[in-house]
C-alpha positions in Angstrom: 16.8 -9.8 4.8 16.3 -10.5 1.1 17.2 -14.1 1.5 14.9 -14.4 4.6 12.0 -13.0 2.6 12.8 -15.1 -0.4 12.8 -18.3 1.7 9.7 -17.3 3.5 7.6 -16.8 0.4 9.0 -19.6 -1.6 8.2 -21.9 1.3 4.6 -20.8 1.9 2.2 -23.7 2.0 -1.6 -23.7 2.0 -4.3 -26.3 2.3 -4.4 -28.5 -0.8 -8.2 -29.1 -1.1 -10.6 -28.0 -2.2 -8.3 -26.9 -5.1 -10.9 -24.5 -6.5 -10.7 -22.5 -3.3 -6.9 -22.6 -2.6 -5.4 -22.6 -6.1 -6.5 -19.0 -6.7 -4.9 -18.1 -3.3 -1.6 -19.8 -4.4 -1.8 -18.0 -7.7 -2.3 -14.6 -6.1 0.7 -15.1 -3.9 2.9 -16.4 -6.7 2.7 -13.3 -8.8 4.9 -11.6 -6.3 5.3 -7.9 -5.5 7.8 -5.8 -3.5 6.8 -7.5 -0.2 7.0 -4.0 1.4 4.9 -4.8 4.5 6.7 -8.0 5.6 10.0 -6.3 4.8 9.2 -3.4 7.1 7.9 -5.8 9.8 11.2 -7.7 9.7 13.2 -4.5 9.7 11.4 -3.2 12.8 11.9 -6.5 14.5 15.7 -6.5 13.7 16.1 -3.3 15.6 15.4 -5.2 18.8 16.2 -8.9 18.0 18.6 -10.6 15.7 17.0 -14.1 15.4 14.3 -14.0 12.7 12.5 -17.3 13.4 8.9 -18.4 13.4 7.9 -15.8 16.0 8.2 -13.1 13.4 8.1 -15.0 10.1 4.6 -16.2 10.4 3.1 -12.8 11.3 5.2 -11.2 8.5 3.7 -13.7 6.0 0.3 -12.9 7.4 0.8 -9.2 6.6 1.6 -9.9 3.0 -1.3 -12.4 2.7 -3.7 -9.8 4.1 -2.3 -7.2 1.6 -2.8 -9.6 -1.3 -6.3 -10.3 -0.1 -7.1 -6.6 -0.3 -5.7 -6.4 -3.8 -7.7 -9.4 -4.9 -10.9 -7.8 -3.8 -9.8 -4.4 -5.2 -9.4 -6.0 -8.6 -13.0 -7.3 -8.5 -14.4 -3.9 -7.5 -12.2 -2.1 -10.1 -12.9 -4.7 -12.8 -9.2 -4.9 -13.4 -8.1 -7.5 -15.9 -4.4 -7.6 -14.9 -2.3 -7.4 -11.8 1.5 -7.1 -12.2 1.3 -8.3 -15.7 -0.8 -11.4 -14.9 -4.5 -12.0 -15.2 -6.4 -11.1 -12.1 -8.0 -13.9 -10.1 -11.6 -13.0 -11.0 -10.7 -12.8 -14.7 -8.8 -16.1 -14.6 -11.5 -18.0 -12.6 -14.7 -16.0 -11.9 -16.0 -13.4 -9.5 -17.5 -15.8 -7.0 -14.3 -17.8 -6.8 -12.3 -14.6 -6.3 -14.6 -13.4 -3.5 -14.4 -16.7 -1.6 -10.6 -17.2 -2.1 -10.2 -13.6 -0.9 -12.2 -14.5 2.2 -10.0 -17.4 3.0 -6.9 -15.3 2.4 -8.2 -12.9 5.1 -8.7 -15.8 7.5 -5.3 -17.2 6.7 -3.7 -13.9 7.5 -5.2 -13.9 11.0 -4.2 -17.5 11.5 -0.6 -16.7 10.8 -0.8 -13.5 12.9 -1.9 -15.6 15.8 1.5 -17.4 15.8 3.0 -14.3 17.5 4.6 -15.0 20.9 2.1 -15.4 23.7 3.4 -12.5 25.7 2.6 -10.0 23.0 -0.2 -11.8 21.2 -3.1 -9.6 22.6 -1.3 -6.5 21.5 -0.4 -7.9 18.1 -4.0 -9.1 17.4 -5.4 -5.8 18.6 -3.4 -3.6 16.3 -3.9 -6.0 13.4 -7.6 -6.3 13.8 -8.0 -2.5 14.1 -5.9 -2.1 11.0 -7.9 -4.6 9.0 -11.1 -2.7 9.7 -9.5 0.6 8.9 -8.3 -0.7 5.5 -11.9 -1.5 4.7 -13.0 1.9 5.8 -10.4 3.4 3.4 -11.6 1.3 0.6 -15.2 2.4 1.1 -14.1 6.1 1.2 -12.2 5.5 -2.1 -15.3 4.0 -3.7 -17.5 6.8 -2.4 -15.1 9.4 -4.0 -15.8 7.9 -7.5 -19.3 9.4 -7.5 -18.5 12.7 -5.9 -17.6 15.8 -8.0 -15.6 17.4 -5.2 -13.3 15.8 -2.7 -11.4 18.0 -0.2 -7.7 17.2 0.1 -8.2 16.6 3.8 -10.6 13.8 3.1 -8.3 12.3 0.5 -5.4 12.3 3.0 -7.7 10.6 5.5 -8.6 8.0 2.9 -5.0 7.1 1.9 -4.1 7.1 5.6 -6.7 4.3 6.1 -6.3 2.5 2.8 -2.5 2.5 2.5 -0.7 4.0 5.5 -2.2 2.1 8.4 -1.0 -1.3 7.1 2.6 0.0 6.8 2.3 1.4 10.3 0.8 -1.8 11.6 3.7 -3.8 10.0 6.3 -1.7 11.7 4.6 -1.8 15.1 4.0 -5.6 15.0 7.6 -6.2 14.1 8.7 -4.0 17.0 6.4 -5.6 19.5 7.5 -9.1 18.6 11.1 -8.0 18.8 10.7 -6.7 22.4 10.3 -3.0 21.8 8.8 -0.8 24.5 5.4 0.7 24.0 7.1 4.1 23.2 9.4 2.5 20.6 6.6 0.5 19.0 4.5 3.7 18.7 7.4 5.6 17.2 7.7 2.9 14.5 3.9 3.0 13.9 4.1 6.7 13.4 7.1 6.3 11.1 5.2 3.7 9.0 2.1 5.9 8.8 3.8 9.0 7.6 5.9 7.0 5.2 2.7 5.4 3.9 1.3 8.8 3.1 4.6 9.7 1.2 4.4 6.4 -0.6 0.9 6.9 -1.9 1.5 10.5 -3.0 4.6 9.2 -4.8 2.5 6.5 -6.5 0.0 9.2 -7.6 3.0 11.3 -9.0 4.5 8.4 -10.8 1.2 7.5 -12.5 1.6 10.8 -14.3 5.3 11.4 -14.7 7.1 8.1 -14.5 8.9 6.4 -17.3 6.6 3.4 -18.1 9.6 1.1 -18.7 10.7 1.9 -15.1 7.2 2.2 -13.5 6.3 -1.3 -14.8 2.9 -0.3 -16.2 1.4 2.4 -18.5 1.2 5.9 -17.0 -1.9 8.0 -16.9 -4.3 5.5 -15.5 -5.6 7.8 -12.8 -6.3 10.5 -15.4 -8.0 8.2 -17.9 -10.2 6.6 -15.2 -11.1 10.0 -13.5 -9.6 8.8 -10.3 -9.4 11.3 -7.4 -5.6 11.4 -6.9 -3.4 13.8 -5.0 -2.4 15.3 -8.2 -5.9 16.0 -9.4 -7.1 17.4 -6.1 -4.0 19.7 -5.8 -4.6 20.9 -9.3 -8.3 21.8 -8.5 -7.1 23.6 -5.4 -4.6 25.7 -7.4 -6.4 26.3 -10.7 -7.8 29.8 -11.3 -9.9 28.3 -14.1 -11.4 25.0 -12.7 -13.5 24.8 -15.9 -10.5 24.1 -18.1 -9.4 21.2 -15.9 -13.0 19.9 -15.8 -13.2 20.1 -19.5 -9.9 18.2 -19.9 -11.2 15.5 -17.7 -14.2 15.0 -20.0 -12.1 14.4 -23.1 -13.1 11.1 -24.7 -9.8 10.1 -26.3 -7.5 8.6 -23.6 -4.2 9.9 -24.9 -5.6 13.3 -25.6 -7.1 13.4 -22.2 -3.8 12.5 -20.5 -1.9 15.1 -22.6 -4.4 17.8 -21.7 -4.5 17.1 -18.0 -0.8 16.7 -17.7 -0.3 20.0 -19.5 -2.5 21.7 -16.9 -0.5 20.0 -14.1 2.7 21.2 -15.8 1.4 24.8 -16.0 0.3 24.8 -12.3 3.6 23.2 -11.0 1.8 20.2 -9.5 4.8 17.9 -10.0 7.0 20.2 -7.8 4.3 20.4 -5.2 4.0 16.6 -5.1 7.8 16.2 -4.7 7.8 18.7 -1.9 5.0 16.9 -0.1 6.6 13.5 -0.5 9.8 14.9 1.0 7.9 16.5 3.9 6.1 13.3 4.9 9.3 11.3 4.5 11.2 13.7 6.7 8.3 13.6 9.2 8.4 9.8 9.2 12.1 9.8 10.0 11.7 12.3 12.7 9.8 9.8 14.7 12.6 7.2 14.7 15.8 9.3 14.7 16.9 7.8 18.0 16.1 4.2 16.9 17.7 4.4 13.4 21.2 3.9 14.6 22.5 2.4 11.4 20.3 4.3 8.9 18.2 1.2 8.0 14.9 3.0 8.3 16.2 5.9 6.3 17.3 3.5 3.5 13.9 1.7 3.6 12.2 5.1 3.2 14.4 6.0 0.3 13.6 2.6 -1.4 9.9 3.5 -1.3 10.0 7.1 -2.5 13.4 7.3 -4.2 11.9 6.8 -7.7 10.5 10.3 -7.5 13.0 12.8 -8.9 
C-alpha cells in the first residue's frame, strides 16, 4: 500500500494555468502528511477487492485533497504561519489567494470523487457530500468554542466527531463501497472510522501536552498557550475541585510558565491517565465494529498506527 500511495501522490497533476490559482494548490499537496484518509480508504477497499486501479485511486486522492483544503482554510482562520514546518499558503502568497486556491481544491476533490464506478457513484457522492458539510459544521463549532467560557464535554465530542471523525469514517465507507462491500459491511467500516477518529483526536490533544517534541514533530503545549478547548482542558475542568486555580493558570501571560502551571494541574488530577483510558476505549469500540471483517488484523494495525504513540 505504501508504494501505491507514493505513486498516487507523486503522480498527481493539476491544471497548469492560471498559475496564481494552481501553484498554491500544488504547494499545499507537496508538503505531505501521513495520508491517513486515502490510506484508510485503500485499506477498506482491499478487504473486498485486490486490484487498486483508477476506480479507487481517484476517489482516494480526492479525500486527501479535500482534507488539505480544510487545513488550508484552517490556517487562514487560525492565522497559522507554518504547516508541517513550511510556510502556510496564506503566508507565502496572501489571504485572497489562499481562499480561492482552497475553493478550487474543494472542487477538485469532488471531481476526483466523481470517478468512482457508476454502480456505486450515487452512494459515494451522497456520503462524501454529507461529510463535507459536516466538516464545515464542526469547524464552526470549534470557532464558536473560542469565545465561550464553558464547553460541556458532550459538545466537544460532537465537535471532534464532525471536524475529524466523519472524514475518517467517510474514507473507510467509500473504500468499502467501491470494493463491493454490502451495505452492512460498509456501515461497519464507517462506524470503525468514526470511533477511531475520536480516539485519534483525543490522542492528538494528549500528545500536545505530553509528547516528546522531537517525536511529535512540533512544539508541545500549543493548545494550552492558545487557550484552546481541548479534551484535556475540559476533563480537567470537570474533575477540578478548585476551578479557580485552573482558570488562573490559563490566564498566565508567560507561555512557558502557563504551560508548566496547567500541566502541573493536569498531573495532579490524573488527566493523562484519563485520556489514555478514553483513547483505548474508543479504539476498542472501533475494532468491535469490524471484528468479523478484520481477518488478517489490518484494521487493528491501522488503529495502532494512529494512536500507538500514546503510552
